[in-house]
C-alpha positions as CSV (number, residue, x, y, z in Angstrom):
1,M,36.4,-25.3,45.3
2,E,34.1,-22.8,43.0
3,L,30.6,-23.9,42.2
4,I,31.5,-23.8,38.6
5,Q,34.5,-26.7,39.0
6,V,31.4,-28.4,40.9
7,V,29.0,-28.3,38.6
8,E,31.7,-29.5,35.8
9,H,32.8,-32.4,38.4
10,L,28.8,-33.4,38.5
11,N,28.1,-33.0,34.8
12,H,32.0,-35.4,34.4
13,A,30.6,-38.1,36.1
14,T,27.2,-37.9,34.8
15,S,28.0,-38.7,31.5
16,R,31.2,-41.6,32.5
17,L,27.8,-43.0,34.4
18,S,25.9,-43.0,31.0
19,K,28.5,-44.0,28.4
20,A,29.3,-46.7,31.4
21,T,25.2,-48.0,31.9
22,K,25.1,-48.5,27.7
23,E,28.0,-50.0,27.7
24,V,26.4,-52.3,30.8
25,F,24.2,-53.7,28.6
26,K,26.3,-54.4,26.1
27,L,28.1,-56.8,28.7
28,A,24.9,-58.2,29.7
29,K,24.4,-59.1,26.1
30,E,27.7,-60.8,26.0
31,R,27.2,-62.8,28.9
32,A,23.2,-64.1,27.5
33,E,25.2,-65.0,24.1
34,A,28.5,-66.9,25.7
35,E,26.0,-68.9,27.8
36,R,23.7,-70.1,25.4
37,D,26.4,-70.4,23.3
38,Y,27.9,-73.1,26.7
39,R,24.7,-74.7,27.4
40,L,24.7,-75.7,22.9
41,A,27.6,-76.7,23.3
42,L,27.8,-78.9,26.2
43,S,24.9,-80.0,25.3
44,K,25.8,-81.6,21.5
45,E,28.7,-82.4,23.3
46,I,27.5,-84.8,25.7
47,V,24.9,-86.2,22.8
48,R,28.5,-87.0,20.5
49,L,30.0,-88.7,23.3
50,R,26.3,-90.9,24.9
51,E,26.5,-92.0,20.8
52,Q,30.4,-93.9,21.3
53,N,29.2,-94.8,24.1
54,M,31.4,-93.7,26.4
55,P,30.9,-95.1,30.3
56,A,28.4,-92.5,31.4
57,T,29.6,-91.6,34.9
58,M,32.2,-90.4,32.2
59,I,30.3,-88.6,29.9
60,P,29.7,-85.0,32.6
61,D,33.3,-84.1,33.1
62,T,34.8,-85.5,29.5
63,A,32.2,-83.3,27.7
64,R,32.8,-79.6,30.3
65,G,36.7,-80.4,29.7
66,N,35.3,-80.6,25.6
67,V,34.1,-77.4,25.9
68,A,36.6,-76.1,28.8
69,E,36.8,-72.8,25.8
70,L,33.6,-71.8,26.1
71,K,32.8,-71.6,29.0
72,F,36.2,-70.1,30.2
73,K,34.6,-67.4,27.6
74,R,31.0,-67.6,29.5
75,D,32.7,-67.1,32.7
76,L,34.6,-63.8,32.0
77,A,31.6,-62.3,30.2
78,Q,30.6,-62.6,33.7
79,E,33.0,-61.2,35.2
80,M,33.2,-58.0,33.1
81,H,29.7,-57.6,33.3
82,R,29.7,-57.7,37.2
83,S,32.6,-55.0,37.5
84,A,30.8,-53.1,35.4
85,M,28.0,-53.1,37.4
86,Q,30.1,-52.7,40.1
87,S,31.6,-49.5,38.7
88,I,28.1,-48.3,37.9
89,S,27.6,-48.5,41.8
90,A,31.3,-47.2,42.4
91,L,29.7,-44.0,39.8
92,E,26.4,-43.2,41.0
93,V,28.0,-42.9,44.2
94,E,30.6,-40.2,42.6
95,V,27.5,-38.7,41.5
96,Q,25.9,-38.4,44.8
97,A,28.6,-36.8,46.2
98,W,29.3,-34.2,43.7
99,Q,25.6,-34.1,43.7
100,S,26.1,-33.2,47.5
101,I,29.0,-30.8,47.5
102,L,26.3,-29.0,44.8
103,R,23.7,-28.4,47.7
104,N,26.6,-27.1,50.4
105,L,27.7,-24.7,48.2
106,E,24.6,-23.1,46.7
107,E,23.7,-22.8,51.2
108,F,26.1,-20.5,51.2
């Protein structure tokens, strides 16, 4: 592989890493917002069920069931963020590999 090709691959991987980092920040914000929305809705639902004089032992499970869609969105946001973080780790390894190849080519 020629030096120019390695530099091109390295630049491309670095560019993808930069874009992925920006995306992770966006996903982190979405994750935090989904967590906030779920917790607010859950607390409101618990209060609503208490006001309806539901037995105390049934309130937690019933409230969670009633806001299950928000919990799903929260969990999805969490997994998307986690997946993006793993993608960044893979891109970092790719950049390091291209840097190693570049160093070895420059020695010859």
